[in-house]
ZARO-596325 format. One line per 3 residues: number of its first residue (from 1); for each residue y, x, z of C-alpha. Coordinates in nm, 4 decimals, decimal comma, always signed. Each point is the difference from the previous one (the first is absolute). Example, Ala and Ser with C-alpha at 12.3 -4.5 7.8 and 13.67 -1.06 7.14 Angstrom:
2
1> -0,4500 +1,2300 +0,7800 | +0,3440 +0,1370 -0,0660
END
This chain:
358
1> +7,1855 +3,1061 +15,4288 | -0,2589 -0,1947 -0,1977 | +0,1538 -0,2710 -0,2184
4> -0,2283 -0,3033 -0,0306 | +0,2535 -0,2277 -0,1696 | +0,0216 -0,0928 -0,3676
7> +0,3180 +0,0801 -0,1887 | +0,1800 -0,2186 -0,2525 | -0,1472 +0,2206 -0,2721
10> -0,3474 -0,0641 +0,1402 | +0,0619 -0,3750 -0,0081 | +0,1200 +0,0121 -0,3604
13> -0,3021 +0,2052 -0,1020 | -0,2337 -0,2397 +0,1788 | +0,1552 -0,2994 -0,1753
16> -0,0358 +0,1660 -0,3410 | -0,3640 +0,0973 +0,0513 | -0,0921 -0,3385 +0,1473
19> +0,1629 -0,1802 -0,2924 | -0,1867 +0,2147 -0,2517 | -0,3349 -0,0567 +0,1681
22> +0,0586 -0,3752 +0,0340 | +0,0788 -0,0181 -0,3710 | -0,2689 +0,2309 -0,1349
25> -0,2758 +0,0325 +0,2604 | -0,0219 -0,3159 +0,2097 | -0,3235 -0,0990 +0,1745
28> -0,1359 -0,2143 -0,2822 | +0,0691 +0,2696 -0,2591 | -0,1737 +0,2538 +0,2196
31> -0,3035 -0,2235 +0,0554 | -0,0264 -0,0458 -0,3753 | +0,0163 +0,3748 -0,0593
34> -0,2728 +0,0590 +0,2592 | -0,2335 -0,2264 -0,1945 | +0,0468 +0,2143 -0,3118
37> -0,1068 +0,3136 +0,1859 | +0,3364 +0,1703 -0,0631 | +0,2425 -0,0782 +0,2838
40> +0,2994 +0,1908 -0,1392 | +0,2616 -0,2366 -0,1434 | +0,1100 +0,1261 -0,3455
43> +0,3553 +0,1304 -0,0017 | +0,0474 -0,0307 +0,3762 | -0,0127 +0,3738 +0,0680
46> +0,2584 +0,0704 -0,2706 | +0,2341 -0,2581 +0,1500 | -0,0478 +0,1169 +0,3582
49> -0,0275 +0,3742 -0,0467 | +0,2134 +0,0632 -0,3065 | +0,2509 -0,2817 -0,0487
52> +0,0657 -0,0471 +0,3720 | -0,0371 +0,3701 +0,0797 | -0,2277 -0,0560 +0,2995
55> -0,2390 +0,2801 -0,0980 | +0,2744 +0,2603 +0,0342 | +0,1263 -0,0911 +0,3453
58> -0,1441 +0,3135 +0,1600 | +0,0978 +0,2325 -0,2853 | +0,3374 +0,1805 +0,0250
61> +0,2596 -0,0879 -0,2612 | -0,0003 +0,3518 -0,1446 | -0,3664 -0,0497 -0,0862
64> +0,0584 -0,3366 -0,1646 | -0,0554 -0,2294 +0,2977 | +0,2083 -0,2351 +0,2115
67> +0,0536 +0,2410 +0,2884 | -0,0805 -0,2661 +0,2602 | -0,2407 +0,0383 +0,2916
70> -0,3219 -0,1221 +0,1578 | +0,1918 -0,2865 +0,1592 | +0,0699 -0,1548 -0,3404
73> -0,3528 +0,0718 -0,1235 | -0,1284 -0,1756 +0,3122 | +0,1927 -0,3140 -0,0952
76> -0,1662 -0,0012 -0,3430 | -0,3414 +0,0369 +0,1623 | +0,0712 -0,2846 +0,2413
79> +0,0568 -0,2290 -0,2972 | -0,3029 +0,1317 -0,1874 | -0,2046 -0,0631 +0,3141
82> +0,1341 -0,3546 +0,0362 | -0,1103 -0,0824 -0,3534 | -0,3187 +0,2154 +0,0118
85> +0,1234 +0,1422 -0,3296 | -0,2317 +0,2146 -0,2126 | +0,2284 +0,2939 -0,0769
88> -0,0420 +0,3791 +0,0396 | +0,3132 +0,0300 +0,2125 | -0,1590 +0,1440 +0,3134
91> -0,2264 +0,2367 -0,1915 | +0,2464 +0,1183 -0,2647 | +0,3581 -0,0598 +0,1164
94> -0,0755 +0,1100 +0,3573 | -0,3091 +0,2198 +0,0444 | +0,0023 +0,1829 -0,3335
97> +0,3793 +0,0256 -0,0091 | +0,0231 +0,1394 +0,3533 | -0,2742 +0,2500 -0,0809
100> +0,1912 +0,1260 -0,3040 | +0,3280 +0,0170 +0,1936 | -0,1665 +0,2453 +0,2401
103> -0,0664 +0,2402 -0,2888 | +0,2401 +0,2203 -0,1935 | +0,2144 -0,2654 -0,1675
106> +0,1652 +0,2687 -0,2132 | -0,3338 +0,0479 -0,1746 | +0,0016 -0,1672 -0,3422
109> -0,3349 -0,1842 +0,0383 | +0,0960 -0,1383 +0,3426 | +0,3524 -0,0987 -0,1070
112> -0,1341 -0,1698 -0,3132 | -0,2539 -0,1980 +0,2013 | +0,2615 -0,1083 +0,2531
115> +0,2355 -0,1130 -0,2747 | -0,2767 -0,2080 -0,1562 | -0,0946 -0,1527 +0,3336
118> +0,3606 -0,0819 +0,0887 | +0,0563 -0,1722 -0,3334 | -0,3192 -0,2023 +0,0259
121> -0,1390 +0,1599 -0,3168 | -0,2808 +0,1768 +0,1837 | -0,2472 -0,1102 +0,2645
124> -0,1428 +0,2882 +0,2011 | -0,2830 -0,0339 +0,2487 | -0,1174 +0,2559 +0,2525
127> -0,3659 +0,0792 -0,0593 | -0,1137 -0,0979 +0,3491 | -0,1775 -0,3063 +0,1427
130> +0,2286 -0,2786 +0,1170 | -0,1473 +0,0534 +0,3472 | +0,1270 +0,3610 +0,0268
133> +0,2051 +0,0504 +0,3181 | +0,3037 +0,2330 +0,0149 | -0,2035 +0,2655 +0,1803
136> -0,3020 -0,0281 -0,2295 | -0,1350 +0,3041 -0,1793 | +0,0391 -0,0513 -0,3768
139> -0,3318 +0,0008 -0,1899 | -0,0453 +0,2720 -0,2600 | -0,2843 -0,1570 -0,1970
142> +0,0263 -0,1342 -0,3522 | -0,0625 -0,3659 +0,0892 | +0,1986 -0,2022 +0,2520
145> -0,0887 -0,3599 +0,0823 | +0,2203 -0,2787 +0,1302 | +0,3159 +0,1101 -0,1825
148> +0,2492 -0,2880 +0,0034 | +0,1874 -0,1005 -0,3181 | -0,1889 +0,2608 -0,2011
151> -0,0516 -0,2462 -0,2859 | +0,3755 -0,0132 -0,0718 | +0,0758 +0,3678 +0,0654
154> +0,1488 +0,2216 -0,2697 | -0,0596 +0,3202 +0,1940 | -0,2047 +0,1064 +0,3019
157> +0,1149 +0,2532 +0,2586 | -0,3279 +0,1738 +0,0707 | -0,0503 +0,2377 +0,2955
160> -0,2285 +0,2946 -0,0691 | -0,0908 +0,3205 +0,1768 | +0,2769 +0,1892 -0,1813
163> +0,2720 -0,2627 +0,0475 | +0,1315 -0,3286 -0,1396 | -0,0453 -0,0901 -0,3665
166> +0,1478 -0,2720 -0,2191 | -0,2743 -0,1469 -0,2183 | +0,0813 -0,2593 -0,2699
169> -0,1985 -0,3186 +0,0447 | -0,1224 +0,0357 -0,3586 | -0,1874 +0,3145 +0,1070
172> -0,1676 -0,1661 +0,3009 | -0,2981 -0,2298 +0,0281 | +0,0925 -0,3177 +0,1863
175> -0,2814 -0,2255 +0,1222 | +0,1285 -0,3243 +0,1568 | -0,1549 -0,0973 +0,3332
178> -0,0269 -0,3376 +0,1711 | +0,2704 -0,0223 +0,2696 | +0,0336 -0,2444 +0,2866
181> +0,3667 -0,0429 -0,0889 | +0,0022 -0,1256 -0,3582 | +0,3750 +0,0605 -0,0243
184> -0,0355 +0,3786 +0,0471 | -0,2761 +0,1255 -0,2326 | -0,1986 +0,3097 +0,0913
187> -0,1789 +0,2459 -0,2245 | -0,2019 +0,3200 +0,0024 | +0,1925 +0,2744 -0,1788
190> -0,1649 +0,3061 -0,1513 | +0,2056 +0,2870 -0,1378 | -0,0890 +0,3251 -0,1742
193> +0,0300 +0,2855 +0,2536 | +0,1767 +0,2077 -0,2654 | +0,2318 -0,2730 -0,1302
196> +0,3578 -0,0902 +0,0752 | +0,3169 +0,1896 +0,0899 | +0,0207 +0,1926 +0,3260
199> +0,3026 -0,1118 +0,2010 | -0,0368 +0,1928 +0,3266 | -0,2190 +0,2427 +0,1903
202> -0,2505 -0,1122 +0,2605 | +0,2213 +0,0382 +0,3088 | +0,2961 -0,1766 -0,1601
205> -0,2284 -0,2724 -0,1342 | -0,1505 -0,0711 +0,3418 | +0,3420 -0,0384 +0,1620
208> +0,1254 -0,2152 -0,2893 | -0,3007 -0,2309 +0,0105 | +0,0409 -0,0495 +0,3743
211> +0,3660 -0,0861 -0,0522 | -0,0951 -0,2512 -0,2676 | -0,2701 -0,1612 +0,2128
214> +0,2269 -0,0102 +0,3059 | +0,2683 -0,1823 -0,1980 | -0,2626 -0,2327 -0,1421
217> -0,1399 -0,0838 +0,3431 | +0,3471 -0,0567 +0,1432 | +0,1095 -0,2328 -0,2796
220> -0,3356 -0,1766 -0,0142 | +0,1067 -0,1435 +0,3363 | +0,2843 -0,1778 -0,1825
223> -0,2446 -0,1494 -0,2484 | -0,2101 -0,1217 +0,2923 | +0,3137 -0,1398 +0,1642
226> +0,0933 -0,1971 -0,3110 | -0,3523 -0,1380 -0,0278 | -0,0005 -0,1068 +0,3665
229> +0,3406 -0,1661 -0,0358 | -0,1175 -0,2052 -0,2984 | -0,3167 -0,1046 +0,1838
232> +0,2010 -0,1166 +0,3014 | +0,2616 -0,1849 -0,2070 | -0,2633 -0,1661 -0,2190
235> -0,1992 -0,1057 +0,3068 | +0,3054 -0,1475 +0,1724 | +0,0930 -0,1878 -0,3189
238> -0,3512 -0,1405 -0,0402 | -0,0373 -0,1098 +0,3615 | +0,3340 -0,1807 -0,0203
241> -0,1120 -0,1970 -0,3064 | -0,3638 -0,0620 +0,0956 | -0,0394 -0,3080 +0,2231
244> -0,2803 -0,1147 +0,2286 | +0,0194 -0,3015 +0,2323 | +0,3393 -0,0731 -0,1563
247> +0,1406 +0,3314 +0,1237 | +0,0585 +0,3402 -0,1661 | -0,2893 +0,2236 +0,1002
250> +0,2558 +0,2709 +0,0779 | +0,1210 -0,2084 +0,2937 | -0,3335 +0,0409 +0,1802
253> +0,0437 +0,2355 +0,2920 | -0,2987 +0,2212 -0,0772 | +0,1235 +0,0675 -0,3536
256> +0,3578 +0,0556 +0,1149 | -0,1222 +0,2644 +0,2419 | -0,1986 +0,1778 -0,2716
259> +0,2972 +0,0066 -0,2375 | +0,2377 +0,1106 +0,2757 | -0,2302 +0,2898 +0,0842
262> -0,0182 +0,0947 -0,3659 | +0,3791 -0,0124 -0,0261 | +0,0279 +0,2495 +0,2861
265> -0,2469 +0,2304 -0,1742 | +0,1929 -0,0205 -0,3272 | +0,3290 +0,0827 +0,1762
268> -0,1629 +0,3037 +0,1597 | -0,1504 +0,1001 -0,3345 | +0,3453 -0,0185 -0,1595
271> +0,1370 +0,2391 +0,2619 | -0,2898 +0,2419 -0,0507 | +0,0217 -0,0105 -0,3796
274> +0,3784 +0,0431 -0,0055 | -0,0249 +0,2890 +0,2463 | -0,2514 +0,1740 -0,2266
277> +0,2189 -0,0508 -0,3079 | +0,3057 +0,1298 +0,1853 | -0,1862 +0,3052 +0,1310
280> -0,1131 +0,0865 -0,3516 | +0,3462 -0,0613 -0,1445 | +0,1720 +0,2269 +0,2539
283> -0,2686 +0,2696 -0,0047 | -0,0530 -0,0446 +0,3730 | -0,2378 +0,2463 +0,1670
286> -0,1503 -0,3074 +0,1683 | -0,1001 -0,1480 -0,3380 | -0,3746 +0,0748 +0,0334
289> -0,0087 -0,1717 +0,3407 | +0,2130 -0,2951 -0,1124 | -0,2119 -0,0497 -0,3122
292> -0,3225 +0,0142 +0,2011 | +0,1325 -0,2611 +0,2446 | +0,1096 -0,2267 -0,2854
295> -0,3352 +0,0187 -0,1759 | -0,2060 -0,0405 +0,3166 | +0,1918 -0,3202 +0,0789
298> +0,1017 -0,1580 -0,3316 | -0,3452 +0,0150 -0,1576 | -0,1401 -0,2169 +0,2804
301> +0,2912 -0,2444 -0,0114 | -0,0422 -0,0532 -0,3745 | -0,3684 -0,0806 +0,0403
304> +0,0647 -0,2343 +0,2925 | +0,2761 -0,1799 -0,1916 | -0,2221 -0,0431 -0,3052
307> -0,2898 -0,1270 +0,2111 | +0,2254 -0,2533 +0,1713 | +0,1386 -0,1060 -0,3367
310> -0,3490 -0,0749 -0,1328 | -0,1144 -0,1753 +0,3189 | +0,3102 -0,2124 +0,0609
313> +0,0002 -0,1180 -0,3599 | -0,3364 -0,1582 +0,0723 | -0,2267 -0,0721 -0,2955
316> +0,2619 +0,0824 -0,2639 | +0,0379 +0,3487 +0,1447 | -0,3606 +0,0750 -0,0956
319> +0,0420 -0,0960 -0,3648 | +0,0432 +0,2375 -0,2934 | +0,2980 -0,2044 -0,1214
322> +0,2131 +0,0833 +0,3058 | +0,1471 +0,3542 +0,0200 | -0,0913 +0,0412 +0,3689
325> -0,3207 +0,1798 -0,0936 | +0,1976 +0,2556 -0,2013 | +0,2114 +0,0759 +0,3063
328> -0,3080 +0,0371 +0,2193 | -0,1725 +0,2350 -0,2440 | +0,3139 +0,2115 -0,0432
331> +0,0440 +0,0185 +0,3770 | -0,3616 +0,1058 +0,0543 | +0,0190 +0,2598 -0,2762
334> +0,3311 +0,1334 +0,1353 | -0,1615 +0,0311 +0,3411 | -0,1900 +0,3070 -0,1192
337> +0,2515 +0,1186 -0,2608 | +0,1631 +0,3379 +0,0711 | -0,1896 +0,0260 +0,3271
340> -0,1517 -0,2631 +0,2255 | +0,1680 -0,1209 +0,3192 | -0,2484 +0,2056 +0,1996
343> +0,0842 +0,3113 -0,2019 | +0,3698 -0,0503 +0,0669 | -0,0646 -0,0627 +0,3697
346> -0,1784 +0,3349 +0,0141 | +0,3020 +0,1559 -0,1704 | +0,2299 -0,1552 +0,2621
349> -0,2153 +0,1407 +0,2790 | +0,0157 +0,3478 -0,1528 | +0,3744 -0,0152 -0,0675
352> +0,0859 -0,1008 +0,3573 | -0,2650 +0,2267 +0,1519 | -0,1992 -0,2869 +0,1409
355> -0,3589 +0,0601 -0,1133 | -0,2541 -0,2774 +0,0259 | -0,2598 +0,0179 +0,2813
358> -0,2971 +0,2159 -0,0830
END
């Protein structure tokens, strides 16, 4: 039976991550970093990934990781989503790590990469656009655009016609692009077709990449959940403090109805996101369907929550100084990350044998 509840371990992990982010990457710090053009907070990844061990949650202990599951990784992503944190957790600790775990982990190059990822020493990024859905066909060209977190990657996992290759970032050409979400930089990555170390053959690589993207899409729902929760909580707090006609604006019936509706959507999103994390953690055969449902729903809830946050904050919500715009941009960017809602709805239709009308 699907377990949607959080454990005591989950709560402890959440508290630790939230405390770290509040201390090192609060909203004002993040806004200041955005202005510099480099959103990544120095030292934050080392603290989160290495010192706290969050990067190794999905890696078995025998390979140097924590031996936890997708449920714990989902908790980390909820907190990263709440704070709109610029960190390569989704791309490296989830997508790249899951891709490598689907390969021969007894192979020295794969085991070495996994050990580096688990310890937070290495950031690996799959050489695919952020928009790639789990069922997407990997490109085999030398240049890939829209690669998230490429600017902080140490190694790229590059799909080619003959399989999957590990290419050091020093041997790739990385051209930063202008993203909508300034907290998740994108870049065009060009690699030498003859460079890098071959990790797997073509068939194994295709299956591994799909596993990595499926895990990424499923846990992205937790990031979207965390973002939506922050937007709702921040909006409720603001409307309690903001007064008009000598009354809190949150007491006006129209606004109460809007926030109540959003609360219902967030509760449903939590159920969908937790179901996806649990399905991935238990290796359920229903994981592709559960992930598709979570993404089709949670991506829309995150955008709606961010829009309501901006609107119900009034004029201040439209300013650069308030973090609401960061939440809205992350939500909009996540809406097409790892497959759009429409793409996942098509996947649901195919998985349940309910094709759309011709």
